[in-house]
C-alpha atoms as a printed R data frame, in Angstrom:
   type eleno elety resid chain resno       x       y       z
1  ATOM     1    CA   UNK     A     1  93.322  72.987 103.244
2  ATOM     2    CA   UNK     A     2  93.139  74.928 106.623
3  ATOM     3    CA   UNK     A     3  90.685  72.287 108.021
4  ATOM     4    CA   UNK     A     4  89.222  75.017 110.588
5  ATOM     5    CA   UNK     A     5  85.395  73.447 110.287
6  ATOM     6    CA   UNK     A     6  84.290  70.176 111.255
7  ATOM     7    CA   UNK     A     7  82.937  67.619 109.103
8  ATOM     8    CA   UNK     A     8  79.522  68.953 109.152
9  ATOM     9    CA   UNK     A     9  80.477  72.311 108.849
10 ATOM    10    CA   UNK     A    10  82.344  71.227 105.305
11 ATOM    11    CA   UNK     A    11  79.670  69.441 104.371
12 ATOM    12    CA   UNK     A    12  77.136  72.397 104.617
13 ATOM    13    CA   UNK     A    13  79.840  74.863 102.792
14 ATOM    14    CA   UNK     A    14  80.347  72.277  99.953
15 ATOM    15    CA   UNK     A    15  76.759  71.803  99.093
16 ATOM    16    CA   UNK     A    16  76.900  75.878  99.538
17 ATOM    17    CA   UNK     A    17  79.653  75.956  97.319
18 ATOM    18    CA   UNK     A    18  77.927  74.278  94.526
19 ATOM    19    CA   UNK     A    19  75.106  76.683  94.627
20 ATOM    20    CA   UNK     A    20  76.931  80.113  94.904
21 ATOM    21    CA   UNK     A    21  78.975  81.114  92.182
22 ATOM    22    CA   UNK     A    22  80.396  83.884  93.912
23 ATOM    23    CA   UNK     A    23  81.731  81.753  96.696
24 ATOM    24    CA   UNK     A    24  82.563  79.394  93.932
25 ATOM    25    CA   UNK     A    25  85.120  81.986  92.347
26 ATOM    26    CA   UNK     A    26  86.496  83.269  95.405
27 ATOM    27    CA   UNK     A    27  87.972  79.421  96.695
28 ATOM    28    CA   UNK     A    28  90.548  79.506  94.216
29 ATOM    29    CA   UNK     A    29  92.044  82.785  95.480
30 ATOM    30    CA   UNK     A    30  91.388  81.750  98.904
31 ATOM    31    CA   UNK     A    31  93.714  78.771  98.238
32 ATOM    32    CA   UNK     A    32  96.466  80.812  97.081
33 ATOM    33    CA   UNK     A    33  96.545  83.201  99.789
34 ATOM    34    CA   UNK     A    34  96.549  79.739 102.424
35 ATOM    35    CA   UNK     A    35  99.594  78.458  99.802
36 ATOM    36    CA   UNK     A    36 101.324  81.775 100.297
37 ATOM    37    CA   UNK     A    37 100.860  82.068 104.230
38 ATOM    38    CA   UNK     A    38 102.165  78.312 104.541
39 ATOM    39    CA   UNK     A    39 104.884  79.162 102.635
40 ATOM    40    CA   UNK     A    40 105.711  82.155 104.995
41 ATOM    41    CA   UNK     A    41 105.247  80.108 108.056
42 ATOM    42    CA   UNK     A    42 108.097  78.261 107.561
43 ATOM    43    CA   UNK     A    43 110.647  80.838 107.284
44 ATOM    44    CA   UNK     A    44 112.134  82.003 110.647
45 ATOM    45    CA   UNK     A    45 111.247  85.401 112.105
46 ATOM    46    CA   UNK     A    46 113.655  87.943 113.498
47 ATOM    47    CA   UNK     A    47 114.613  86.567 117.033
48 ATOM    48    CA   UNK     A    48 112.935  89.959 118.394
49 ATOM    49    CA   UNK     A    49 110.148  90.422 116.426
50 ATOM    50    CA   UNK     A    50 107.980  89.658 119.292
51 ATOM    51    CA   UNK     A    51 109.505  91.943 121.696
52 ATOM    52    CA   UNK     A    52 109.545  94.873 119.071
53 ATOM    53    CA   UNK     A    53 105.851  94.233 118.633
54 ATOM    54    CA   UNK     A    54 104.518  93.776 122.123
55 ATOM    55    CA   UNK     A    55 106.536  97.254 122.927
56 ATOM    56    CA   UNK     A    56 104.842  98.312 120.401
57 ATOM    57    CA   UNK     A    57 100.808  97.501 121.080
58 ATOM    58    CA   UNK     A    58 100.136 100.365 123.235
59 ATOM    59    CA   UNK     A    59 100.980 102.970 120.605
60 ATOM    60    CA   UNK     A    60  98.679 101.543 117.846
61 ATOM    61    CA   UNK     A    61  94.657 102.312 117.331
62 ATOM    62    CA   UNK     A    62  92.599  99.649 116.122
63 ATOM    63    CA   UNK     A    63  90.824 101.285 113.327
64 ATOM    64    CA   UNK     A    64  86.732 100.097 112.954
65 ATOM    65    CA   UNK     A    65  86.368  98.023 109.565
66 ATOM    66    CA   UNK     A    66  85.289  99.827 106.841
67 ATOM    67    CA   UNK     A    67  83.000  96.946 105.598
68 ATOM    68    CA   UNK     A    68  81.793  93.753 106.266
69 ATOM    69    CA   UNK     A    69  83.635  91.320 104.275
70 ATOM    70    CA   UNK     A    70  82.442  87.958 102.219
71 ATOM    71    CA   UNK     A    71  82.631  86.232 105.390
72 ATOM    72    CA   UNK     A    72  79.973  88.090 107.631
73 ATOM    73    CA   UNK     A    73  77.888  88.304 104.773
74 ATOM    74    CA   UNK     A    74  77.576  84.112 104.613
75 ATOM    75    CA   UNK     A    75  77.250  84.054 108.084
76 ATOM    76    CA   UNK     A    76  74.170  86.016 108.335
77 ATOM    77    CA   UNK     A    77  72.703  84.372 105.376
78 ATOM    78    CA   UNK     A    78  72.314  81.434 107.711
């Protein structure tokens, strides 16, 4: 678990989760993704990765989002 929310927010989400089939279906998939990220975070990146990435930042144009994600929809319901 990321523990990215405080106790109150977590409690509100837990209540929401009990009544929302869509969110209940997504939580296991999110946990799997977090587990993969956690494993990847333990690996050591190449030494020059940061320098290479920063040198290319000006060359990459950020595209606008194509759709509003699930999190945005959930936050709008509040």
